[in-house]
Structure formats: C-alpha cells, structure tokens
N, C-alpha and C positions, 0 to 999 in steps of 0.2 A: 794310633789313637788308642788311648785306653779310657775312654768317657763311660760311665755306666750307662748313660741317656743314650749311646749309640745301639746297645743290646737289648733293649726294653722288648717286652713280650708286645707282641701285634692285640692292638684292641680287638675284644672279642664281639662275635656280632651281638651278642646280649647288649655290651657296652655300647656299642653304636645305635641299638634301638632305641636304650634308654635314653636317649636325646636326640632322636630323628623326630623332626616335626610333622613328616607326612604320617608316621605313625599314630603318631597322638590324633592326629586331624580324623585319620579314617575311621578311628574307634570312636570319637566325639561326633563323627558322621553317621556312624552306626546306633548309636546311642539316641541319638537326633530322631531317627527313623521310626527305631521303638516308642520312644514316645509321642511321637505324630499318632501310628499306628492303637497306642494305648489309649490317647486322647480323643482318638474320632471312632471307637467303637461304638455302633449305637446299641439301643437297649435290647432290641430283638438277635441281635451276634449276641452279644453279652448276655442273654437267659439261653444262647442255645449252648456257647462254652461254659457256662455254669453246669448246665444238666450233663454235658458230656464228662465233663470234670468231677462230677458228683460232689460239686461245691455247695458247702451248706450256708455261707456266711453273705454279706451284701456285696456283688460285684461291683457296684458302683463305687465301694469304697476302696476294693482292690486293686481294680484298675487306676483309679486315681491316685493310688500308693505306686503302684509300679512306673505310672508316669512320671509322678514328682521324682523318685528313684532314677527313671534314666534322663530325664532332664537335668538333674543335679548333675549325674556322670556325664553327660554330656557336656556343659559347662565347664566343668573341671579338667575335662580333658582338651577341649579348645584353648581353654587359657595356659594348659603346660603346654601345647603347641605353640603360643605366641612366645612364652617363656622360652622353649629349647630356641627359636630361630633367635630371640633375641640373645641370650649368653652362650650358645654353641654347647651347651652342658645338659644335664639332666635334670626338671623341675624338682623342684622342692619337694618332699614327701607327704605333702599335704592333701585333704580333701576340703580346705576352707576356702569356698569359692568367692568367699567376702574379700578377704586376703588377698587371691590369687588376683583377682580382679585390679587391685590395687597395683599388685606387684608386673603387671603384664601392661601396665602402663594406659590402660583405657580412661575413656572418659569418667569423670563423675557422675554418678549415677542420681535420678531425683530418689528423695526419700521411700518413694514404693519401690524402686528397684532395688534401694541396698536393702530395704527390707525382706524383700526376696531373697537376695542372693545371701541373708543372714538366715531364711528359712532354709535354702537348701543347703547351706553348710551345716547346718543342724540335723538337716535330714542325711546327708552324708555322713557323719559322724556317729549319729546313732539313732535319731527318732525314724531314717526309715531301716534298720536292721533289727535294732534293741530295745526292750520295753524301758529302759532307762540308761543314761549315761554312764560309761566306765566310771567318773568321779564327777560328785556333784559341782567342783568347779567346772568341769565342761559345761554342765548346764548354767552357771554363773556367768560366764561369759556371751553364751548364746542369748540368753535373756537380756543383758545388757544391750546386745548390740538390738536386738527387736523392739526392745524398750524408747530405744533412742531415734528409730525410724519409724516408729508406728504413728497412725495418723487417729487421732480422737476428736471428738466434738464437745460442745458442750451443752447438755440438755437441763436447762435449770441448773441446781446444784451440782448434778451429777456429769461427771467425765466419762462420755464411753467411746470406746476405741470402737473403729470403723475396720470393716474388710477391706483387705486388702487381696484382691484375686490374683492365684497363680495357676493359668491355664495356658494353654497352647500360645496363643497371641500373645501374652506378658514375656514365656519363656523365650519363643522365639525370636521376639524382639533384643531381647538381651543376647541371644546367639548369633542374630546377624551383626549386632555393632561388635563382638568379638571377631567374627568369619570376618566380617568385612577389613579388621586392623590385621590379621593375620595374611589376607590375599594381598594387602599392601606392603607385608613385610615379604612375603614370600609368593610370588606373583605367577611362578613358573610351575606348572604341575609337573612331578617327573615322568618321563615316559612309560616307567615301568608300574607306575602307582595304582593300587587295587584298594578301592575302599570295602 
C-alpha cells in the first residue's frame, strides 16, 4: 500500500482547536460574562474604579465601549461555534458578525437587529479598536449596511434617524438566539468541558 494519504502527519492540537465548537463556545461565554459585568457596573463602582485606575476620562463612555466590544466578540465566537458544528472545519477568519449570522443559517433578523449586527461588525473591524478604518472601502460597506437598516421618521420636511439602542437586553436577545441554535446542533456538553 503506497498511498501518500496513509502516511499523513497527524492533525496538530491547534488544528483540532481551530475547528472545535466547544472552544469557540467557551470563549463566547466568557466574553458574554464580561459584557454583562461591564453593562451592570453602577456609577459608584465606576467612580471608585476610575479613581483607583487614575482614569481621567468619562467612565460611562469607556465602560460602554468595553461592553460593546465584548458583546461583539461574544457574538462572533458563538456564530463561529455554530459554523464549526455545521462544517466540521475552521470557521471563516472574519469579524463580520452581520455576514456570519447569515452563514450560520440563523433566522432573518428585524431591521433593528440587522442594524445592531452591522454596528457590531463595524466595531470589531475598526471602531472598537482604531481611530479610523484601515481602508476607506471598509467604511463604505459598513455605512451602506447601517443606512439600509436605520430607522427614520419624518418631521415635516425633515427625515430624522431615530436611535436604535444596543444595550445588554438587545445584545443578549441576539446571543440567546444564536446559543439556542448551537444547543440544537450540539446538545451534549463534553464531560471535560470547562468554560
């Protein structure tokens, strides 16, 4: 038997982990927990933390930014866990939760939730980390999605965009939709699973 396939090198632990749904799920769960804590810190705690860290900025802004970043990462990872189960291979190397949602075969979202997914994708690609996108085309794609799903109302001859909130409740509703889909595909938690 002279087949080259017979003598293939065994799959490395890293290759196994790149397509292991439970590793993605554990990381998603950890980021969700961080998002919860960041979204539930009260003003007195935030004032104390700011003082201890010698932080001179607006802690409400910093904590909100941290919450959105952790929420976005959590959604990215739970979607990648679903894709690992479905494809038995590593998920795409993408931060685009808007696109990953569709690739995971999850239910069509409302315009408000599609707006949130577009906002979270933008946050993961650049807004949560950099002062500007790496390429102007990145902003164009992101803005097109946000414009497609934004809410507007007419005030006389003016068209005004209305605010679409992204707080714990809205994020967790998206997360729970994805998590319930994951549990349908992968109902048995491994014995040695530790999140």
